[in-house]
N, C-alpha and C positions, 0 to 999 in steps of 0.2 A: 493873761494867766501866767503866773510865775512858776517856772519849772523847778522842782526840787534839785538841789545841787548834784546828786548822783546822775539824774537824768540829763541835766545840763552838761555835765562832764562827758557823759556818753555821747551826747550830740556833737560836742566839739571833737571828740575822738573820731567820730564817724567822718567828719570833714577832713581829717588828717589820715584816714585809713589808706589813702591812695598810695600805692607802692611807687618806687622810682621808675619802674617800667611795668607795662601791663602784664597781668598774670597769663601764663600759658593756658590755652583752652583745651578741654578734653570732651569733645562732642560725643565720643563713643560711650562715655560713662555718665554724662550729665546733659540736661536740657538747660538752655540759657534764656534769660528774659531781661528786659530793661524796664525800670521803674523811674518815672519822674515824680519826685517826692516834694510835697509842700510842707516844710517844717512848721509853719505857723498855723496849720489847719487843725491841729489837735492831737494827731497820732504821730508817735515817733517812727522812724524808719524801722526800728526793731519790731514794733507792733505790726507794721504793715507786712514785713517779710515773714514774721511768725504766723500771721493769719493766712498767708498764701502758701506757707510751707516751703519757703526757699531760703537759701543762705546768701549772705552778702559776699560779693567777689571784690568789686572795686568801683570807684567813680569812673564814669565814661569819659576818658580823655580830660579835656579842660571844661567839661560841662558841669556846672554846679548843680547839685541836687538831682542829678541823673545817674542812676546806679545800675551796674550789671549784677544780676543775681543768678543763682542756678539751683537746680534740683536734681538729686541723684536719680538716674534711671532705675526703674524697678524691672522685674522679670519681663513685664510688659509695660512699656512707657506710657501706655494709654489707659484711660479710665474705662470702666465698663460702659460708660455712656456713649454708645455708638462710636467707640474708638477715638474719642476726643482726648485732648491733653488734660491731665488731672489738675495741673496748676491753673490752666485757663478755666476749668470747670469751677474751681474754688472762687476765682475772680468773678465769674458770671453769677455764681450763687450769691456773692456779696451784693452785686448790682440788683439782682432780683429781690433779695431780702430788704435792701434799703428802699427800693421802690414800692414795696407793699405797705409801708407806713404812710399814713395820710396826715395832712395838716390838722385834721379834726382831733386827733389823739396824739399825745406826746409819745415819742419813741422810747421804748423801754428795753432793757436787757440787751439781747444779742442784736436786735434791730438797731438800737442806738449805736452799738459798737460798729456794726456794718456801715452805718451812715458816716460815722466819724472817720473810719479808715478810708472809705471811698473819697471823702472830702480831702484827704491827705495825698491821694494818688491822682496826679493830673494825667499821666499817660502810662499805659502798661501794654507791652507787646512781646511776643516770643521772638527770639533771635535765631533765624534759620540760616545756616551756612549757605552762601550762594556764590557761585563761581563768576567772578568778573573776568570773562573770557579774554585772554590776551590775544591780540591781533597783530601779527608781525609780518614782515616781508623778507624773512630770511631766505626764501627761495630765490630772491633777487640778488643775493650776496655774491660779490665777485672779488677777485684779488685787487688790492690797491693799484691804482694806475702807476706805471713806472715814472720816475722823476728823471727827466733828461733835459736839464736847463739849456743845453746846447741846441736843442731841436727847434727852438722858437726865438724870436727877437725879444729883447727886453721890453717888458710892458709895465703898466702901472703897478700890478701886484708885486713884481720883482723890485721895482723902485721903492715901494713902501716897505717891503721886507728888509731891504738893505738899510733904509733910513731908520727903521725902528728896531733893527737888530734881530729880526726873526730868522731862526734857522730851521724852523719846523718844515719838514720836507714837502708837506702837502698844502702849505699855506697858499701858494699860488693857484692851487686847484679849488680853493674855497671861494668860489665865485660869488657866494652870498655876502662875502665880506668885501672883496674887490672884484668887480666884474669887468674884465678887460675888454670883452666884446660889446657889452651893453652897459656902459658905465653909469647910466641913469637908473639901473635896476640892481640895487644892492642895499644892504642894511645901513650903509653910510655911517660907520662908527670910527673909521681910522682918524678922522679929524678930532673926535672926542678923545681918542687915545693920546694924540699929540698934545692935548690939553692936560694930560696927566690923569685922566679919568678912566679907570679900568675896573670899577666895581668893587674896589677894596672895602672890606668891612661889611659887605652885604651877603646874606645867605639865601639861596634858593633851594627849596625842597622839591625833589623830583618824586612825585607820587606816582609810582610806576611798578616795574617788575624787578626792582633792585638796582644796585649801582656797584660797579667794579671799583671799589675804593683802593685796591692795590695797583690799579693801572698807573703807569708812570705819567700819563697825561692828567690824572685826576687826584692822585694820592696827596699831593701838596695842598690841594684845595678842598679836600674832603672834610666835612663836619660830622664827626662821629657822634657827638653829644645829641644832635637833633635828628639822628637816623634811627630807624627801627624796622624790623620785619614783622608785619602784622599777619603774614601768612603762616610762618612757622613760630612766631612769638619768640624771636631771638633778638639780641641787641643790634646786630649788624645786618644790613640788607644785602646779603651775599647772593649774587646771581647763581642759581643752582641748576635750573632746568636748561635744556639745550637752547631754548629760544629766549632766555632771560638776558637780552642784550639791548632792549629798547630804551630802558632808563639810562643806561650808560651812554648810548649814542646821544640822547637828548642832553644829558649832563655835559658831554663834550662840547656841544654847541654853545653852552653858556660859559663854562669855566675850565676848559682845557688850557693847561699852562703853556707858557713859552718854553719849548724844549726841542728835542730832535726826534720826536715820535711820530706825530701825525700833523694836526693843524692846531689852531688856537680857538678859544671860545671868545664870544663877543665881549664878555666881561671876565677876562682871563686872570684877574687877581681876586675875583669874588669867590665865595665858598659855595659848595653844593652839598646838600644832605640827601639821603635816599630813604624813602618810606615805601616799603614793598607791600603791595596789596593785590597785584594782578596775577600772581603765580599760584593761586589756589583759592578755595572757598573762604570767604570771610562774611561776617554779619554786618548789619548796619552800624552797630556800636563800634566795630573796628574801623569801618570806613569813616565814621564821624571822628573818632579819635585821630585817625591818620590826617584828616584835613585840619586838625588843630595842633598836631604834634610839634612841639617846640615853637609855638606861635609867638612867643615873646622874643625869640632870637631870630627866627625865620621871617623874612620879609615877603617872599613870593612863593606861592605853591603852583608849580607847573604841572598841568594835568592834560596829558595827551591821550585821553581815552574817553569813552562815552558809550551810549547805547549802540547796538548794531546799526551800521549805515546801510541798511537793506531796503529803505524806502517803505517799510511797513511797521517798524517798531516805533513806539512812543512811550518813553520812560522818563520819570523824574525822581529826584532824590526823595527818600522817605522823610518823615517828620524829624527823626533824630539826626539824620545827616544834614537836613536844612537848618536844624537848630545849631549844629556845629558851624556851618558856614556863617550864619548870623552872628554867632559868638565870635568867630574870627574877625569879621569886619568891625565889630563893636569893641572888642577887647584885645585883639592881636596887636603886636607892636606897640604896647603900652597905650592902646586906645586909638592909634592912628589907622589901624585896620590891616588885616592880611590882604594881600593882593592875589586873587585867584585868576590864573590864566588858563583858558580852556581852548583846545583845538575844535574848530567848528564841525569837522567830520568830512568823510570822503565819499558820501553816497550820492553826489549830485547826478551821476550817470544813471542811478536807479530812481531818480526823482525825489531823493531825500532832501530834507530842509532842516536847518539847525533849530528851527522853532518847534520841532517835535522832540527835542532833547532838553530835558528839564535842567541840565547843568549849563548848557550853552545859552539858554534863554533866560538865565537868572540875571537880575540886575547887579548881582555881586560879582559877576564874571566879566573879565575882558575876553571877549570871544574873537578868536583870530582865525581868519580864513587864509587861503594861499594864493600867491601869484608865482609865476615861474621865471626861469632864467631870462626870458625875453620880456618879462612884465605882462604876460598874457594870463588869462584866467584858465587854470587847468580844469579839465572837464570833470575831475573828481571832487573839486572843492565846493562844499555845500553853501548855497545862498540862503539868506533869511534876513528879516528886519532886525535881528539881534546882533548881526555881525558889526563889530566895532572897527577893526582895522584888518589889513592884510599884511603878511610878512612872506619872505621868500622861501620857496620849497621846490620840489621836483617838477619837471616838465620841460618840454621843448628841447630835449636832448641832454639835460643835465639833472643830476640828483645832488643831495647834500653830502659833502665830504666831512666826516667827523670821526671821533674816537669810537672804538669798539672794545669789547671785552678781551682780556688776555693780551693786552698791549698790542692789539691789532688795530687796523684802521678800516674804515668802510667808505665806499662812494655810492652806496645803494640806499641811503636813508632818504625819506621823503614823505609826501602827504601833508595834510594839515597837522599831523603829528610832529613834523619838523618845523612847521611855521610857528607853533606856539612857543617852543623854547627860544626861537630867535627873538620873539617879542619879549620874553622874560629876560633875555640878556640885555636888551635895551633898558628895561625897567631897573635892572641891577645897576647899570651905569648911572642912571639919573638919581637913584637913591643915595649913591655916594655923595652927590652934590647937594641934594635936598632930602635928607632922611626924614624931614618933618612932613613930607607930602602924605596926605591921607589916601585911602583907597579910592576915594572919589576924585581927588586931584589927579591921580594917575589916569582916570577915565577922561576927565576934562581936558587934560593935555593931549590925549589921543584925538579927541574931537577937534581941538584947536590946531594941531600940527600935522595931522595926516595929510598927505599930498595926493591930489587927484591923479589917477593913473588911467591911461587910455581914455582921454576926454571924449573921444568920438563914440565910445561904447554907448548904445541906446539904453543901457541899464541905469545910467546916471539920471537922477531926477532932482529937481530943486526942492529944498526945504523952505520953511517959512522964513528962516534967517537969511536966505539967499545962498547958503552953502549947499553943495551938491552931496547926494547920498546914493549909494548903490547897494543892492542886496548882495551882489557878488564881492564888492570891494569894501563895504562899509563906508567909512569916511575917507578911506584911501590908504595909501602905502605908509607904513610906519617907518619914518626916517630918523635914525638915531641921532644924527647931528642936530637936526631941527628940533627934535624933542628935548634934548639936553639944553640947548640954547634957550628955548622958551621957558624951561623950568627954573632957570637961574634967578629970574626976577618975578616968578609966578606968585601971585597973592592967593593964599589958601582960601578955598571955598568955605562958605558958611556951613553949619551942621545940616544934616539931612532933615527934610520935612516930607510928609506924605499926606495924601488926601484920598480916602477910599470910600466913595459913595456906596450905599447899599446896592446889592444886586438887583437888577431889573428883571422881573418875571414877565415872560411873554405868555399872555393868555393863561395865567395861573400856573406857569411851569414850575415844577417842584422836583427836587432831589434832596432827600434828607440824610442819606448815607452815601459815602463815596462809591460803594460797590452796588448800590441799589438801582432800581428802575426809576425812570423819569416819567412824569405825568404832565398833562396840560401841554402848553406850547402851541406854536404856529407851524403848520406844515410848510416845508420848503418847496415853494412852487417854482415853475420855470421863470427865470428872471430874478429869483432870490427873494429873501425876506430882510427887511431893514428895521432897525430900531435906533432911537436917538436919546441922548441925554444932554441937558444943558447945564453948563457950569457958570456960576455967577461969582462976582467979586466977593460977595458976602461969604460964600462957601470957602473961598481961599483964605479970607481974613480969619475965619473961624479956625482954620487949621495952620495958621502961621506960615502959609505957603507962598513962595515968591517965584523962583525960577524952575522951569520944568527940565527934567533930565530923562528919566525912563517913563514909558507908559506900559503897563501890563493889563491884559484883558483876560479874565476867566470866562469860559463859555461852557454852556450846558446844551449839548446837541446830541440827539439820538439819530442814528442812521444805520441802515442795513449794509452800507459799504463806506467805511470812514474815509477812504482815500478819495471819494468823489466830492467831499466837502471843501469849499473854498470860503475863506474868511478875510475880510478887509475892514480897516478902520479909517475913517476920514475925519480930519480935524476941522475945527471952525474955520481955519485958514485955507481949507481945500487940499491940504497935504494928505495923501493916501498911503497907508501902510498895508501891504499884503502880508497878513499874518499866517495864512495857510493857503497854498495852492494845491491842486490835485496831486495825488500820489497814486499812480496806477497800480503799484504792487500792494497797497494797503487795503486789504479786503476784510478787515476786522468789522464786526457788527456791534461793537461796544460803544461807538460814538465818543463824545467828549464829555466826561463827567466832572466838570469843573476844571478842565485843563487850562493851564496858564500860557498865554502867548506874550511875547514882549517885543517892543519896538524902541529903537533909539533914533528913529527917523524924525521924531518931533522934538528933539533936543533943542531947548531954548525957545520954543514956540509959546505964544500966548495961550493959556489954557481956557480962558473965558470964551464961552460960546457953545455951539451945539456940536457934539461928537456923534458920529453915526457909524454903526456897525452894519455890515452887509454879509449875510450868510447865504450861500448859493451852493448848488451841486451840478452834476453833469446831466441831470434829467435822464439818467440811464434807465432803460426798461428793466423792470423788476427790482429796482432799488429806490428807496425814498427815505426821507428824514424829517425831523421836527426840531425847530429852534425853540428851546425852553427858556433860556435866559442868559444874561451876561453881566459882568461886573467890571467896571473901569477902576483902575488904580493908578494914581499919579504920584510920581516920586521926584523930588527936587531939593531945593534949598530953602532954608527958613528966611523969613523977613527979619525976625528978631532972634539972634542966637541965644539970648538969655532965656527964651521960652522954648528952646529945643527939647524934645522928648525922646526917650529911648524906645525904639520899636520893639514890640513883643510879638513873636511869631504866634499866630493863632492856631488853635486846633481845628476850628470849624471852617476853614477856608474853602472846603469842597461843598459846603451846604448851599442849597437853594430852596427857600430864601436864605440870605446871609443873616447871621446873628450878630448882635451888638456885643454880647458878653463872651467871655472865654473861660467860663467856670466849669464847663462840662468835662466829665471824665472821658478820656480817649479810650474807646472800647477796641480791643484787639481784633483784627481781621486776618483772615488767612492770607499768607504771602506766597506768591508763586516765585519760582526761580527766575532770575534775570541775570544778564551779563553786562559788563562794561568793557567791551573790547577796545584795544588801542586803535585809533584811526588809521594806523598803517596797515592793519590786518585787512585782508580782502582787497587791497589795492591791486588793480590790474597790472600785469607785468610790463605794460607800456606807460606806467604813470610817470616815468622819467623821460620818455622819448616822444610821447604823443604831443603834437603841436597844440598849444592853447588857442584861445579865441578872445576877441575883444569886440565882437559885433552882435552879440545876442543878448536880449533882455532875459533876466532870470526867470520871469514869470510872464511869458508872452500872452497868455490867455487872460491876464488881468489888466488889460490896457484901457478899459473904459471906466472913468470915474463913476463912483456911486451917485445916484440922485437921492433927493431928500424925501422919499416916501416910505411909509412903513411897509407896505406890500405893493407889488406891481399891480397895475390895472389889468383887466383881462386882455387888452390889446398887447401890453408889455409882456404878459405871461405867455401868450400864444405865439407871438412872432418876435421874441426878444433878441434872437440871434440868427437872422436870415442868412448872414454870411456863412455860418456853419452849414446851413442847408445847402447852399450853393457849392460849398467846398466838397461835399460828398456827391460823387457822380450818381450814385444809386438814387438818392433822394431828389437830386436835381432833375434827372430825366423822368423820375416818377411824377414830379410836380408838373413838368411839361406835358406828360401824357394825360394827367388829370385835366389840364386846361384844354387840351385838344378834344378830349371826350366831352367836356362841358360844352365846347363850341358846337361840336357835331350834334349833341343831344338837343341843345337849344334850337339849332336850325331845324332839326326834324320836328321838334315840338311845335314851333311856329308854323311850319308847313302843314302839319296835320290839323292845327286849329283853323288854318285858312280853308282847308278842304272841308272841314266839318261845318264851318259857317256857310259855305256854299250849299251844303246839303240842307241846312236849316232853312235857308232862303227858298229852296225849292218846295218846301212843304206848304200846303194850303193853310190859310189862317184858321180854318175850322177843324183841322185834324187834331186829334188828341193822341199824339205819339209819345209813349213813355220814353224817358231819357235812356232807359236801359237798352232800348232798341237802337239808339244812336251811339252812345258810349258803351262799347261792347261788354257783354256779360254783366251789365249793371254795376260796374265798378264806380265808386265815388270819385269825384273829380280830383281829390287829393292824390290819387294814384296816377294822374294823367301823364306826368313826366315819365314815369316808369313805362307806361304804355308806349310812349313815343320812342323810348330807348329800345323796347323789346318787340315792337310790332312787326310781325311777319305773319304769324297765324297763332291760334291758341295753343297749339302743341308743337310748333316749330321753333327751333333755336331757344329752347328753354334754358340750356346751359349758358348761352350768351346773355340771356336776360339776368340770370343769377350773377354772372360775372360783373355785369354793368351795375347791378345794385351795390356792389362792393365799393364803387367810387365814393359813396358816402354823402351824397347830396340829400337834403331834405326834399321829400317827394313833391311838395307843393310850393317850394320857395320862389318859383317863377310865376305862380298864378297872380294875375293882376286883378282878379275879381275881389270883392270884399270878402274877408274870411268868413263872415257870418253866413254867406250864401253857400259855403261849402258843406255845412252841416256840423254835427257834433265833432269835437276835437278827438283825435285818436288817443288811445291809451295803450300802455304796454303791459305785457304779462311778466310777472316776477319769475314764473316757472315756465319751462319749455312745454310745448304741446307734446302729447303722447308720441313717443318714437323719435323725438328731436333731441339732439345732443346739446346739452346746456352750454357747452363751450364753443359751439359752432360759430357764434358771432357775438362777441362781448359788447358790441356797440348797440345791440338791441335794448340795452338797459337805459339808454338816454335818448331823448327826442332829438338832441343836437347831433347824434351820431349819423343820422341820415339813412338808417336802415331799420326795418321793422323786425318782426319775429322771424323765425326760421324760414317760413315759406314766402317771405317777402310781403305779406299783407298785414295791415294794421287793423286791430279790432276797434270798431266804433264804440263810443261810450254807450250808445243806446243798446248795443248788443251785449254789453257786460253788466248793465245795471238791472 
């Protein structure tokens, strides 16, 4: 269809409507929404906004065809429809009206218009201001340490300072640059500096709480053009709040200049921009714009924040934010891709893991964990299969010395929040030498050059390639000199390829909406539930897939206590990735509705063969779960670069079963408030002094490789972990007591049978003595063992008899007569007898439980029929 010239002109003007800087928001007077528009679908953007009753504000950052719109608040901003949003009501009315038309009759009038407009809207959602809570460690701040060169003997740091002409008073205190006491533990960049590589021409954006661009340590290297304040919507990211110093400290680690103020940055001639998002409420569109801001000039986005590190949160970026990240890696730096560096998080002491953070477990992130002054693992640093490298930060008596606001210095910086900018500084150095490196080359070089640290640590496990991997250290320590050396003659990797098989439904497991209930599935029994998928060469050929890099797994699991769930993936080569270990503080009952886990532990592995997932839980009393389905996604490089395709982020990634198409309209859902605190917040006050460790596996309970069965056999399910039974004194001595009682009971039983046989032998052959006169009170023989346990008299020791019944043995399991001679099989009552408490013995519902109804007797089939 050819558009009339006026409409075509209007469309072109819409593409140019974006202002040089984002418009200031006014949430007090307007409601804001985001629309993803499809220009070729038939309706113009003006038609769509007119139908919804909203006005166009601007394009969302660098995202083409995604627009911010707004609607003026009325006296009541809600419609009469149960207090709902009037703009969302209009959208839902369009959906309902379009759906009422059937294929039997052509759409006419307003129905056709509704269908045409909906076909032009791919995504529509409200924008609710949400506080990305800042998390800082200002309570640890101390005065800068005094500089008294005469107090110590000349060391390596002093010699390097003299050789390179550093007069920065705290340079010799920056142990992460030159570690005089443990020289093997530092970022190792001084040799790179001596090669004339200082990061010149490279820009890193600190997406944080602002940046003190007037600081004498940073002013010379500040990039104003690519800086912006998305909290207050002003041009410069001025730190305003009392705790707005985190971004400045991180920037100092990267680009503090050579002078006489504090110390220096790892790439001290590179530039830093500041994008302020953590000092107040912002919407998804603002966060999305921030992660693309200036992305043609900016090479690296350093992000030292994430969901709360409390061991119970599980958050991922929304559709618009993830869309921005994909846009960054596809179009940033003229197509070479923006480099996103994320701190792994500081919640390890609370059992938190970085695979429960949708930013750190993204394939597009370089996830950086921490090691300390002595090269040990700090107890705060989160482990997971998405960790790529470690960089140096606080612990074992030292913190990071860097720039602070107002021309001050600090020696109290730390956490994984400080590890991430140390990695970003190394990447700034390498991009000066090789600006042509893509975002995936940066990751490949991390895998290739990271150096194994603490090789005796049991957390190291071999990969299929023979390289070692650790959930705590990733591929190892990021070494600046080794990284730059390897990059100089590095051959660029081929374009990205991916292979995403359809989701596997377990027993018709289903989830059609992200916030809906799940149906079907396999109950998670003791020992776990397993499922497998086999990859063939034909599958890889069909997707132009060659070398494996990342593996992501979406899971659909319902559970009454999410933190009990454990998930692991085993490759055809037997390499096992722990995707989720138990989190004691996570008591959410929402389960996993398409949550994505990621692993880099299979990097370079042969994809062909059977991949097995195992889902298990703690078998805790009162809690249970169901495994509904899973979906494997392989990411790597192409066979033929000429056939490379551009990845399109789907709308339907949370659906089970998965869908092939991506034409559905994204229906808005309610959005609850969330926060993205900085990983320094909540750090314990001993994060810089507590001794680290190098002798503990990250996930000690996940030490047994998965076997290749779909579900455990009854034997596996009942006694799958006897070691845990023995480790608990209560259960251990209970088990011993049960064995002792069994032995005593069996002995009494055989003794009584021996006595009774002697009585039978004394009877004359012609006597007709009823069995009831021998087996007292005419009880059937199926009760004989209980009689042996309880025999004193009919009314004596009744309490003791009741107690012994609780042992739980089947009453006739030692009878060696033919079962047919016993008589009709016993049956159970579904309802208690009159006066009996229904909850008195839940085992009475099952023959295997070993106890009968409330009074200890079993009803015979002949008596109930």
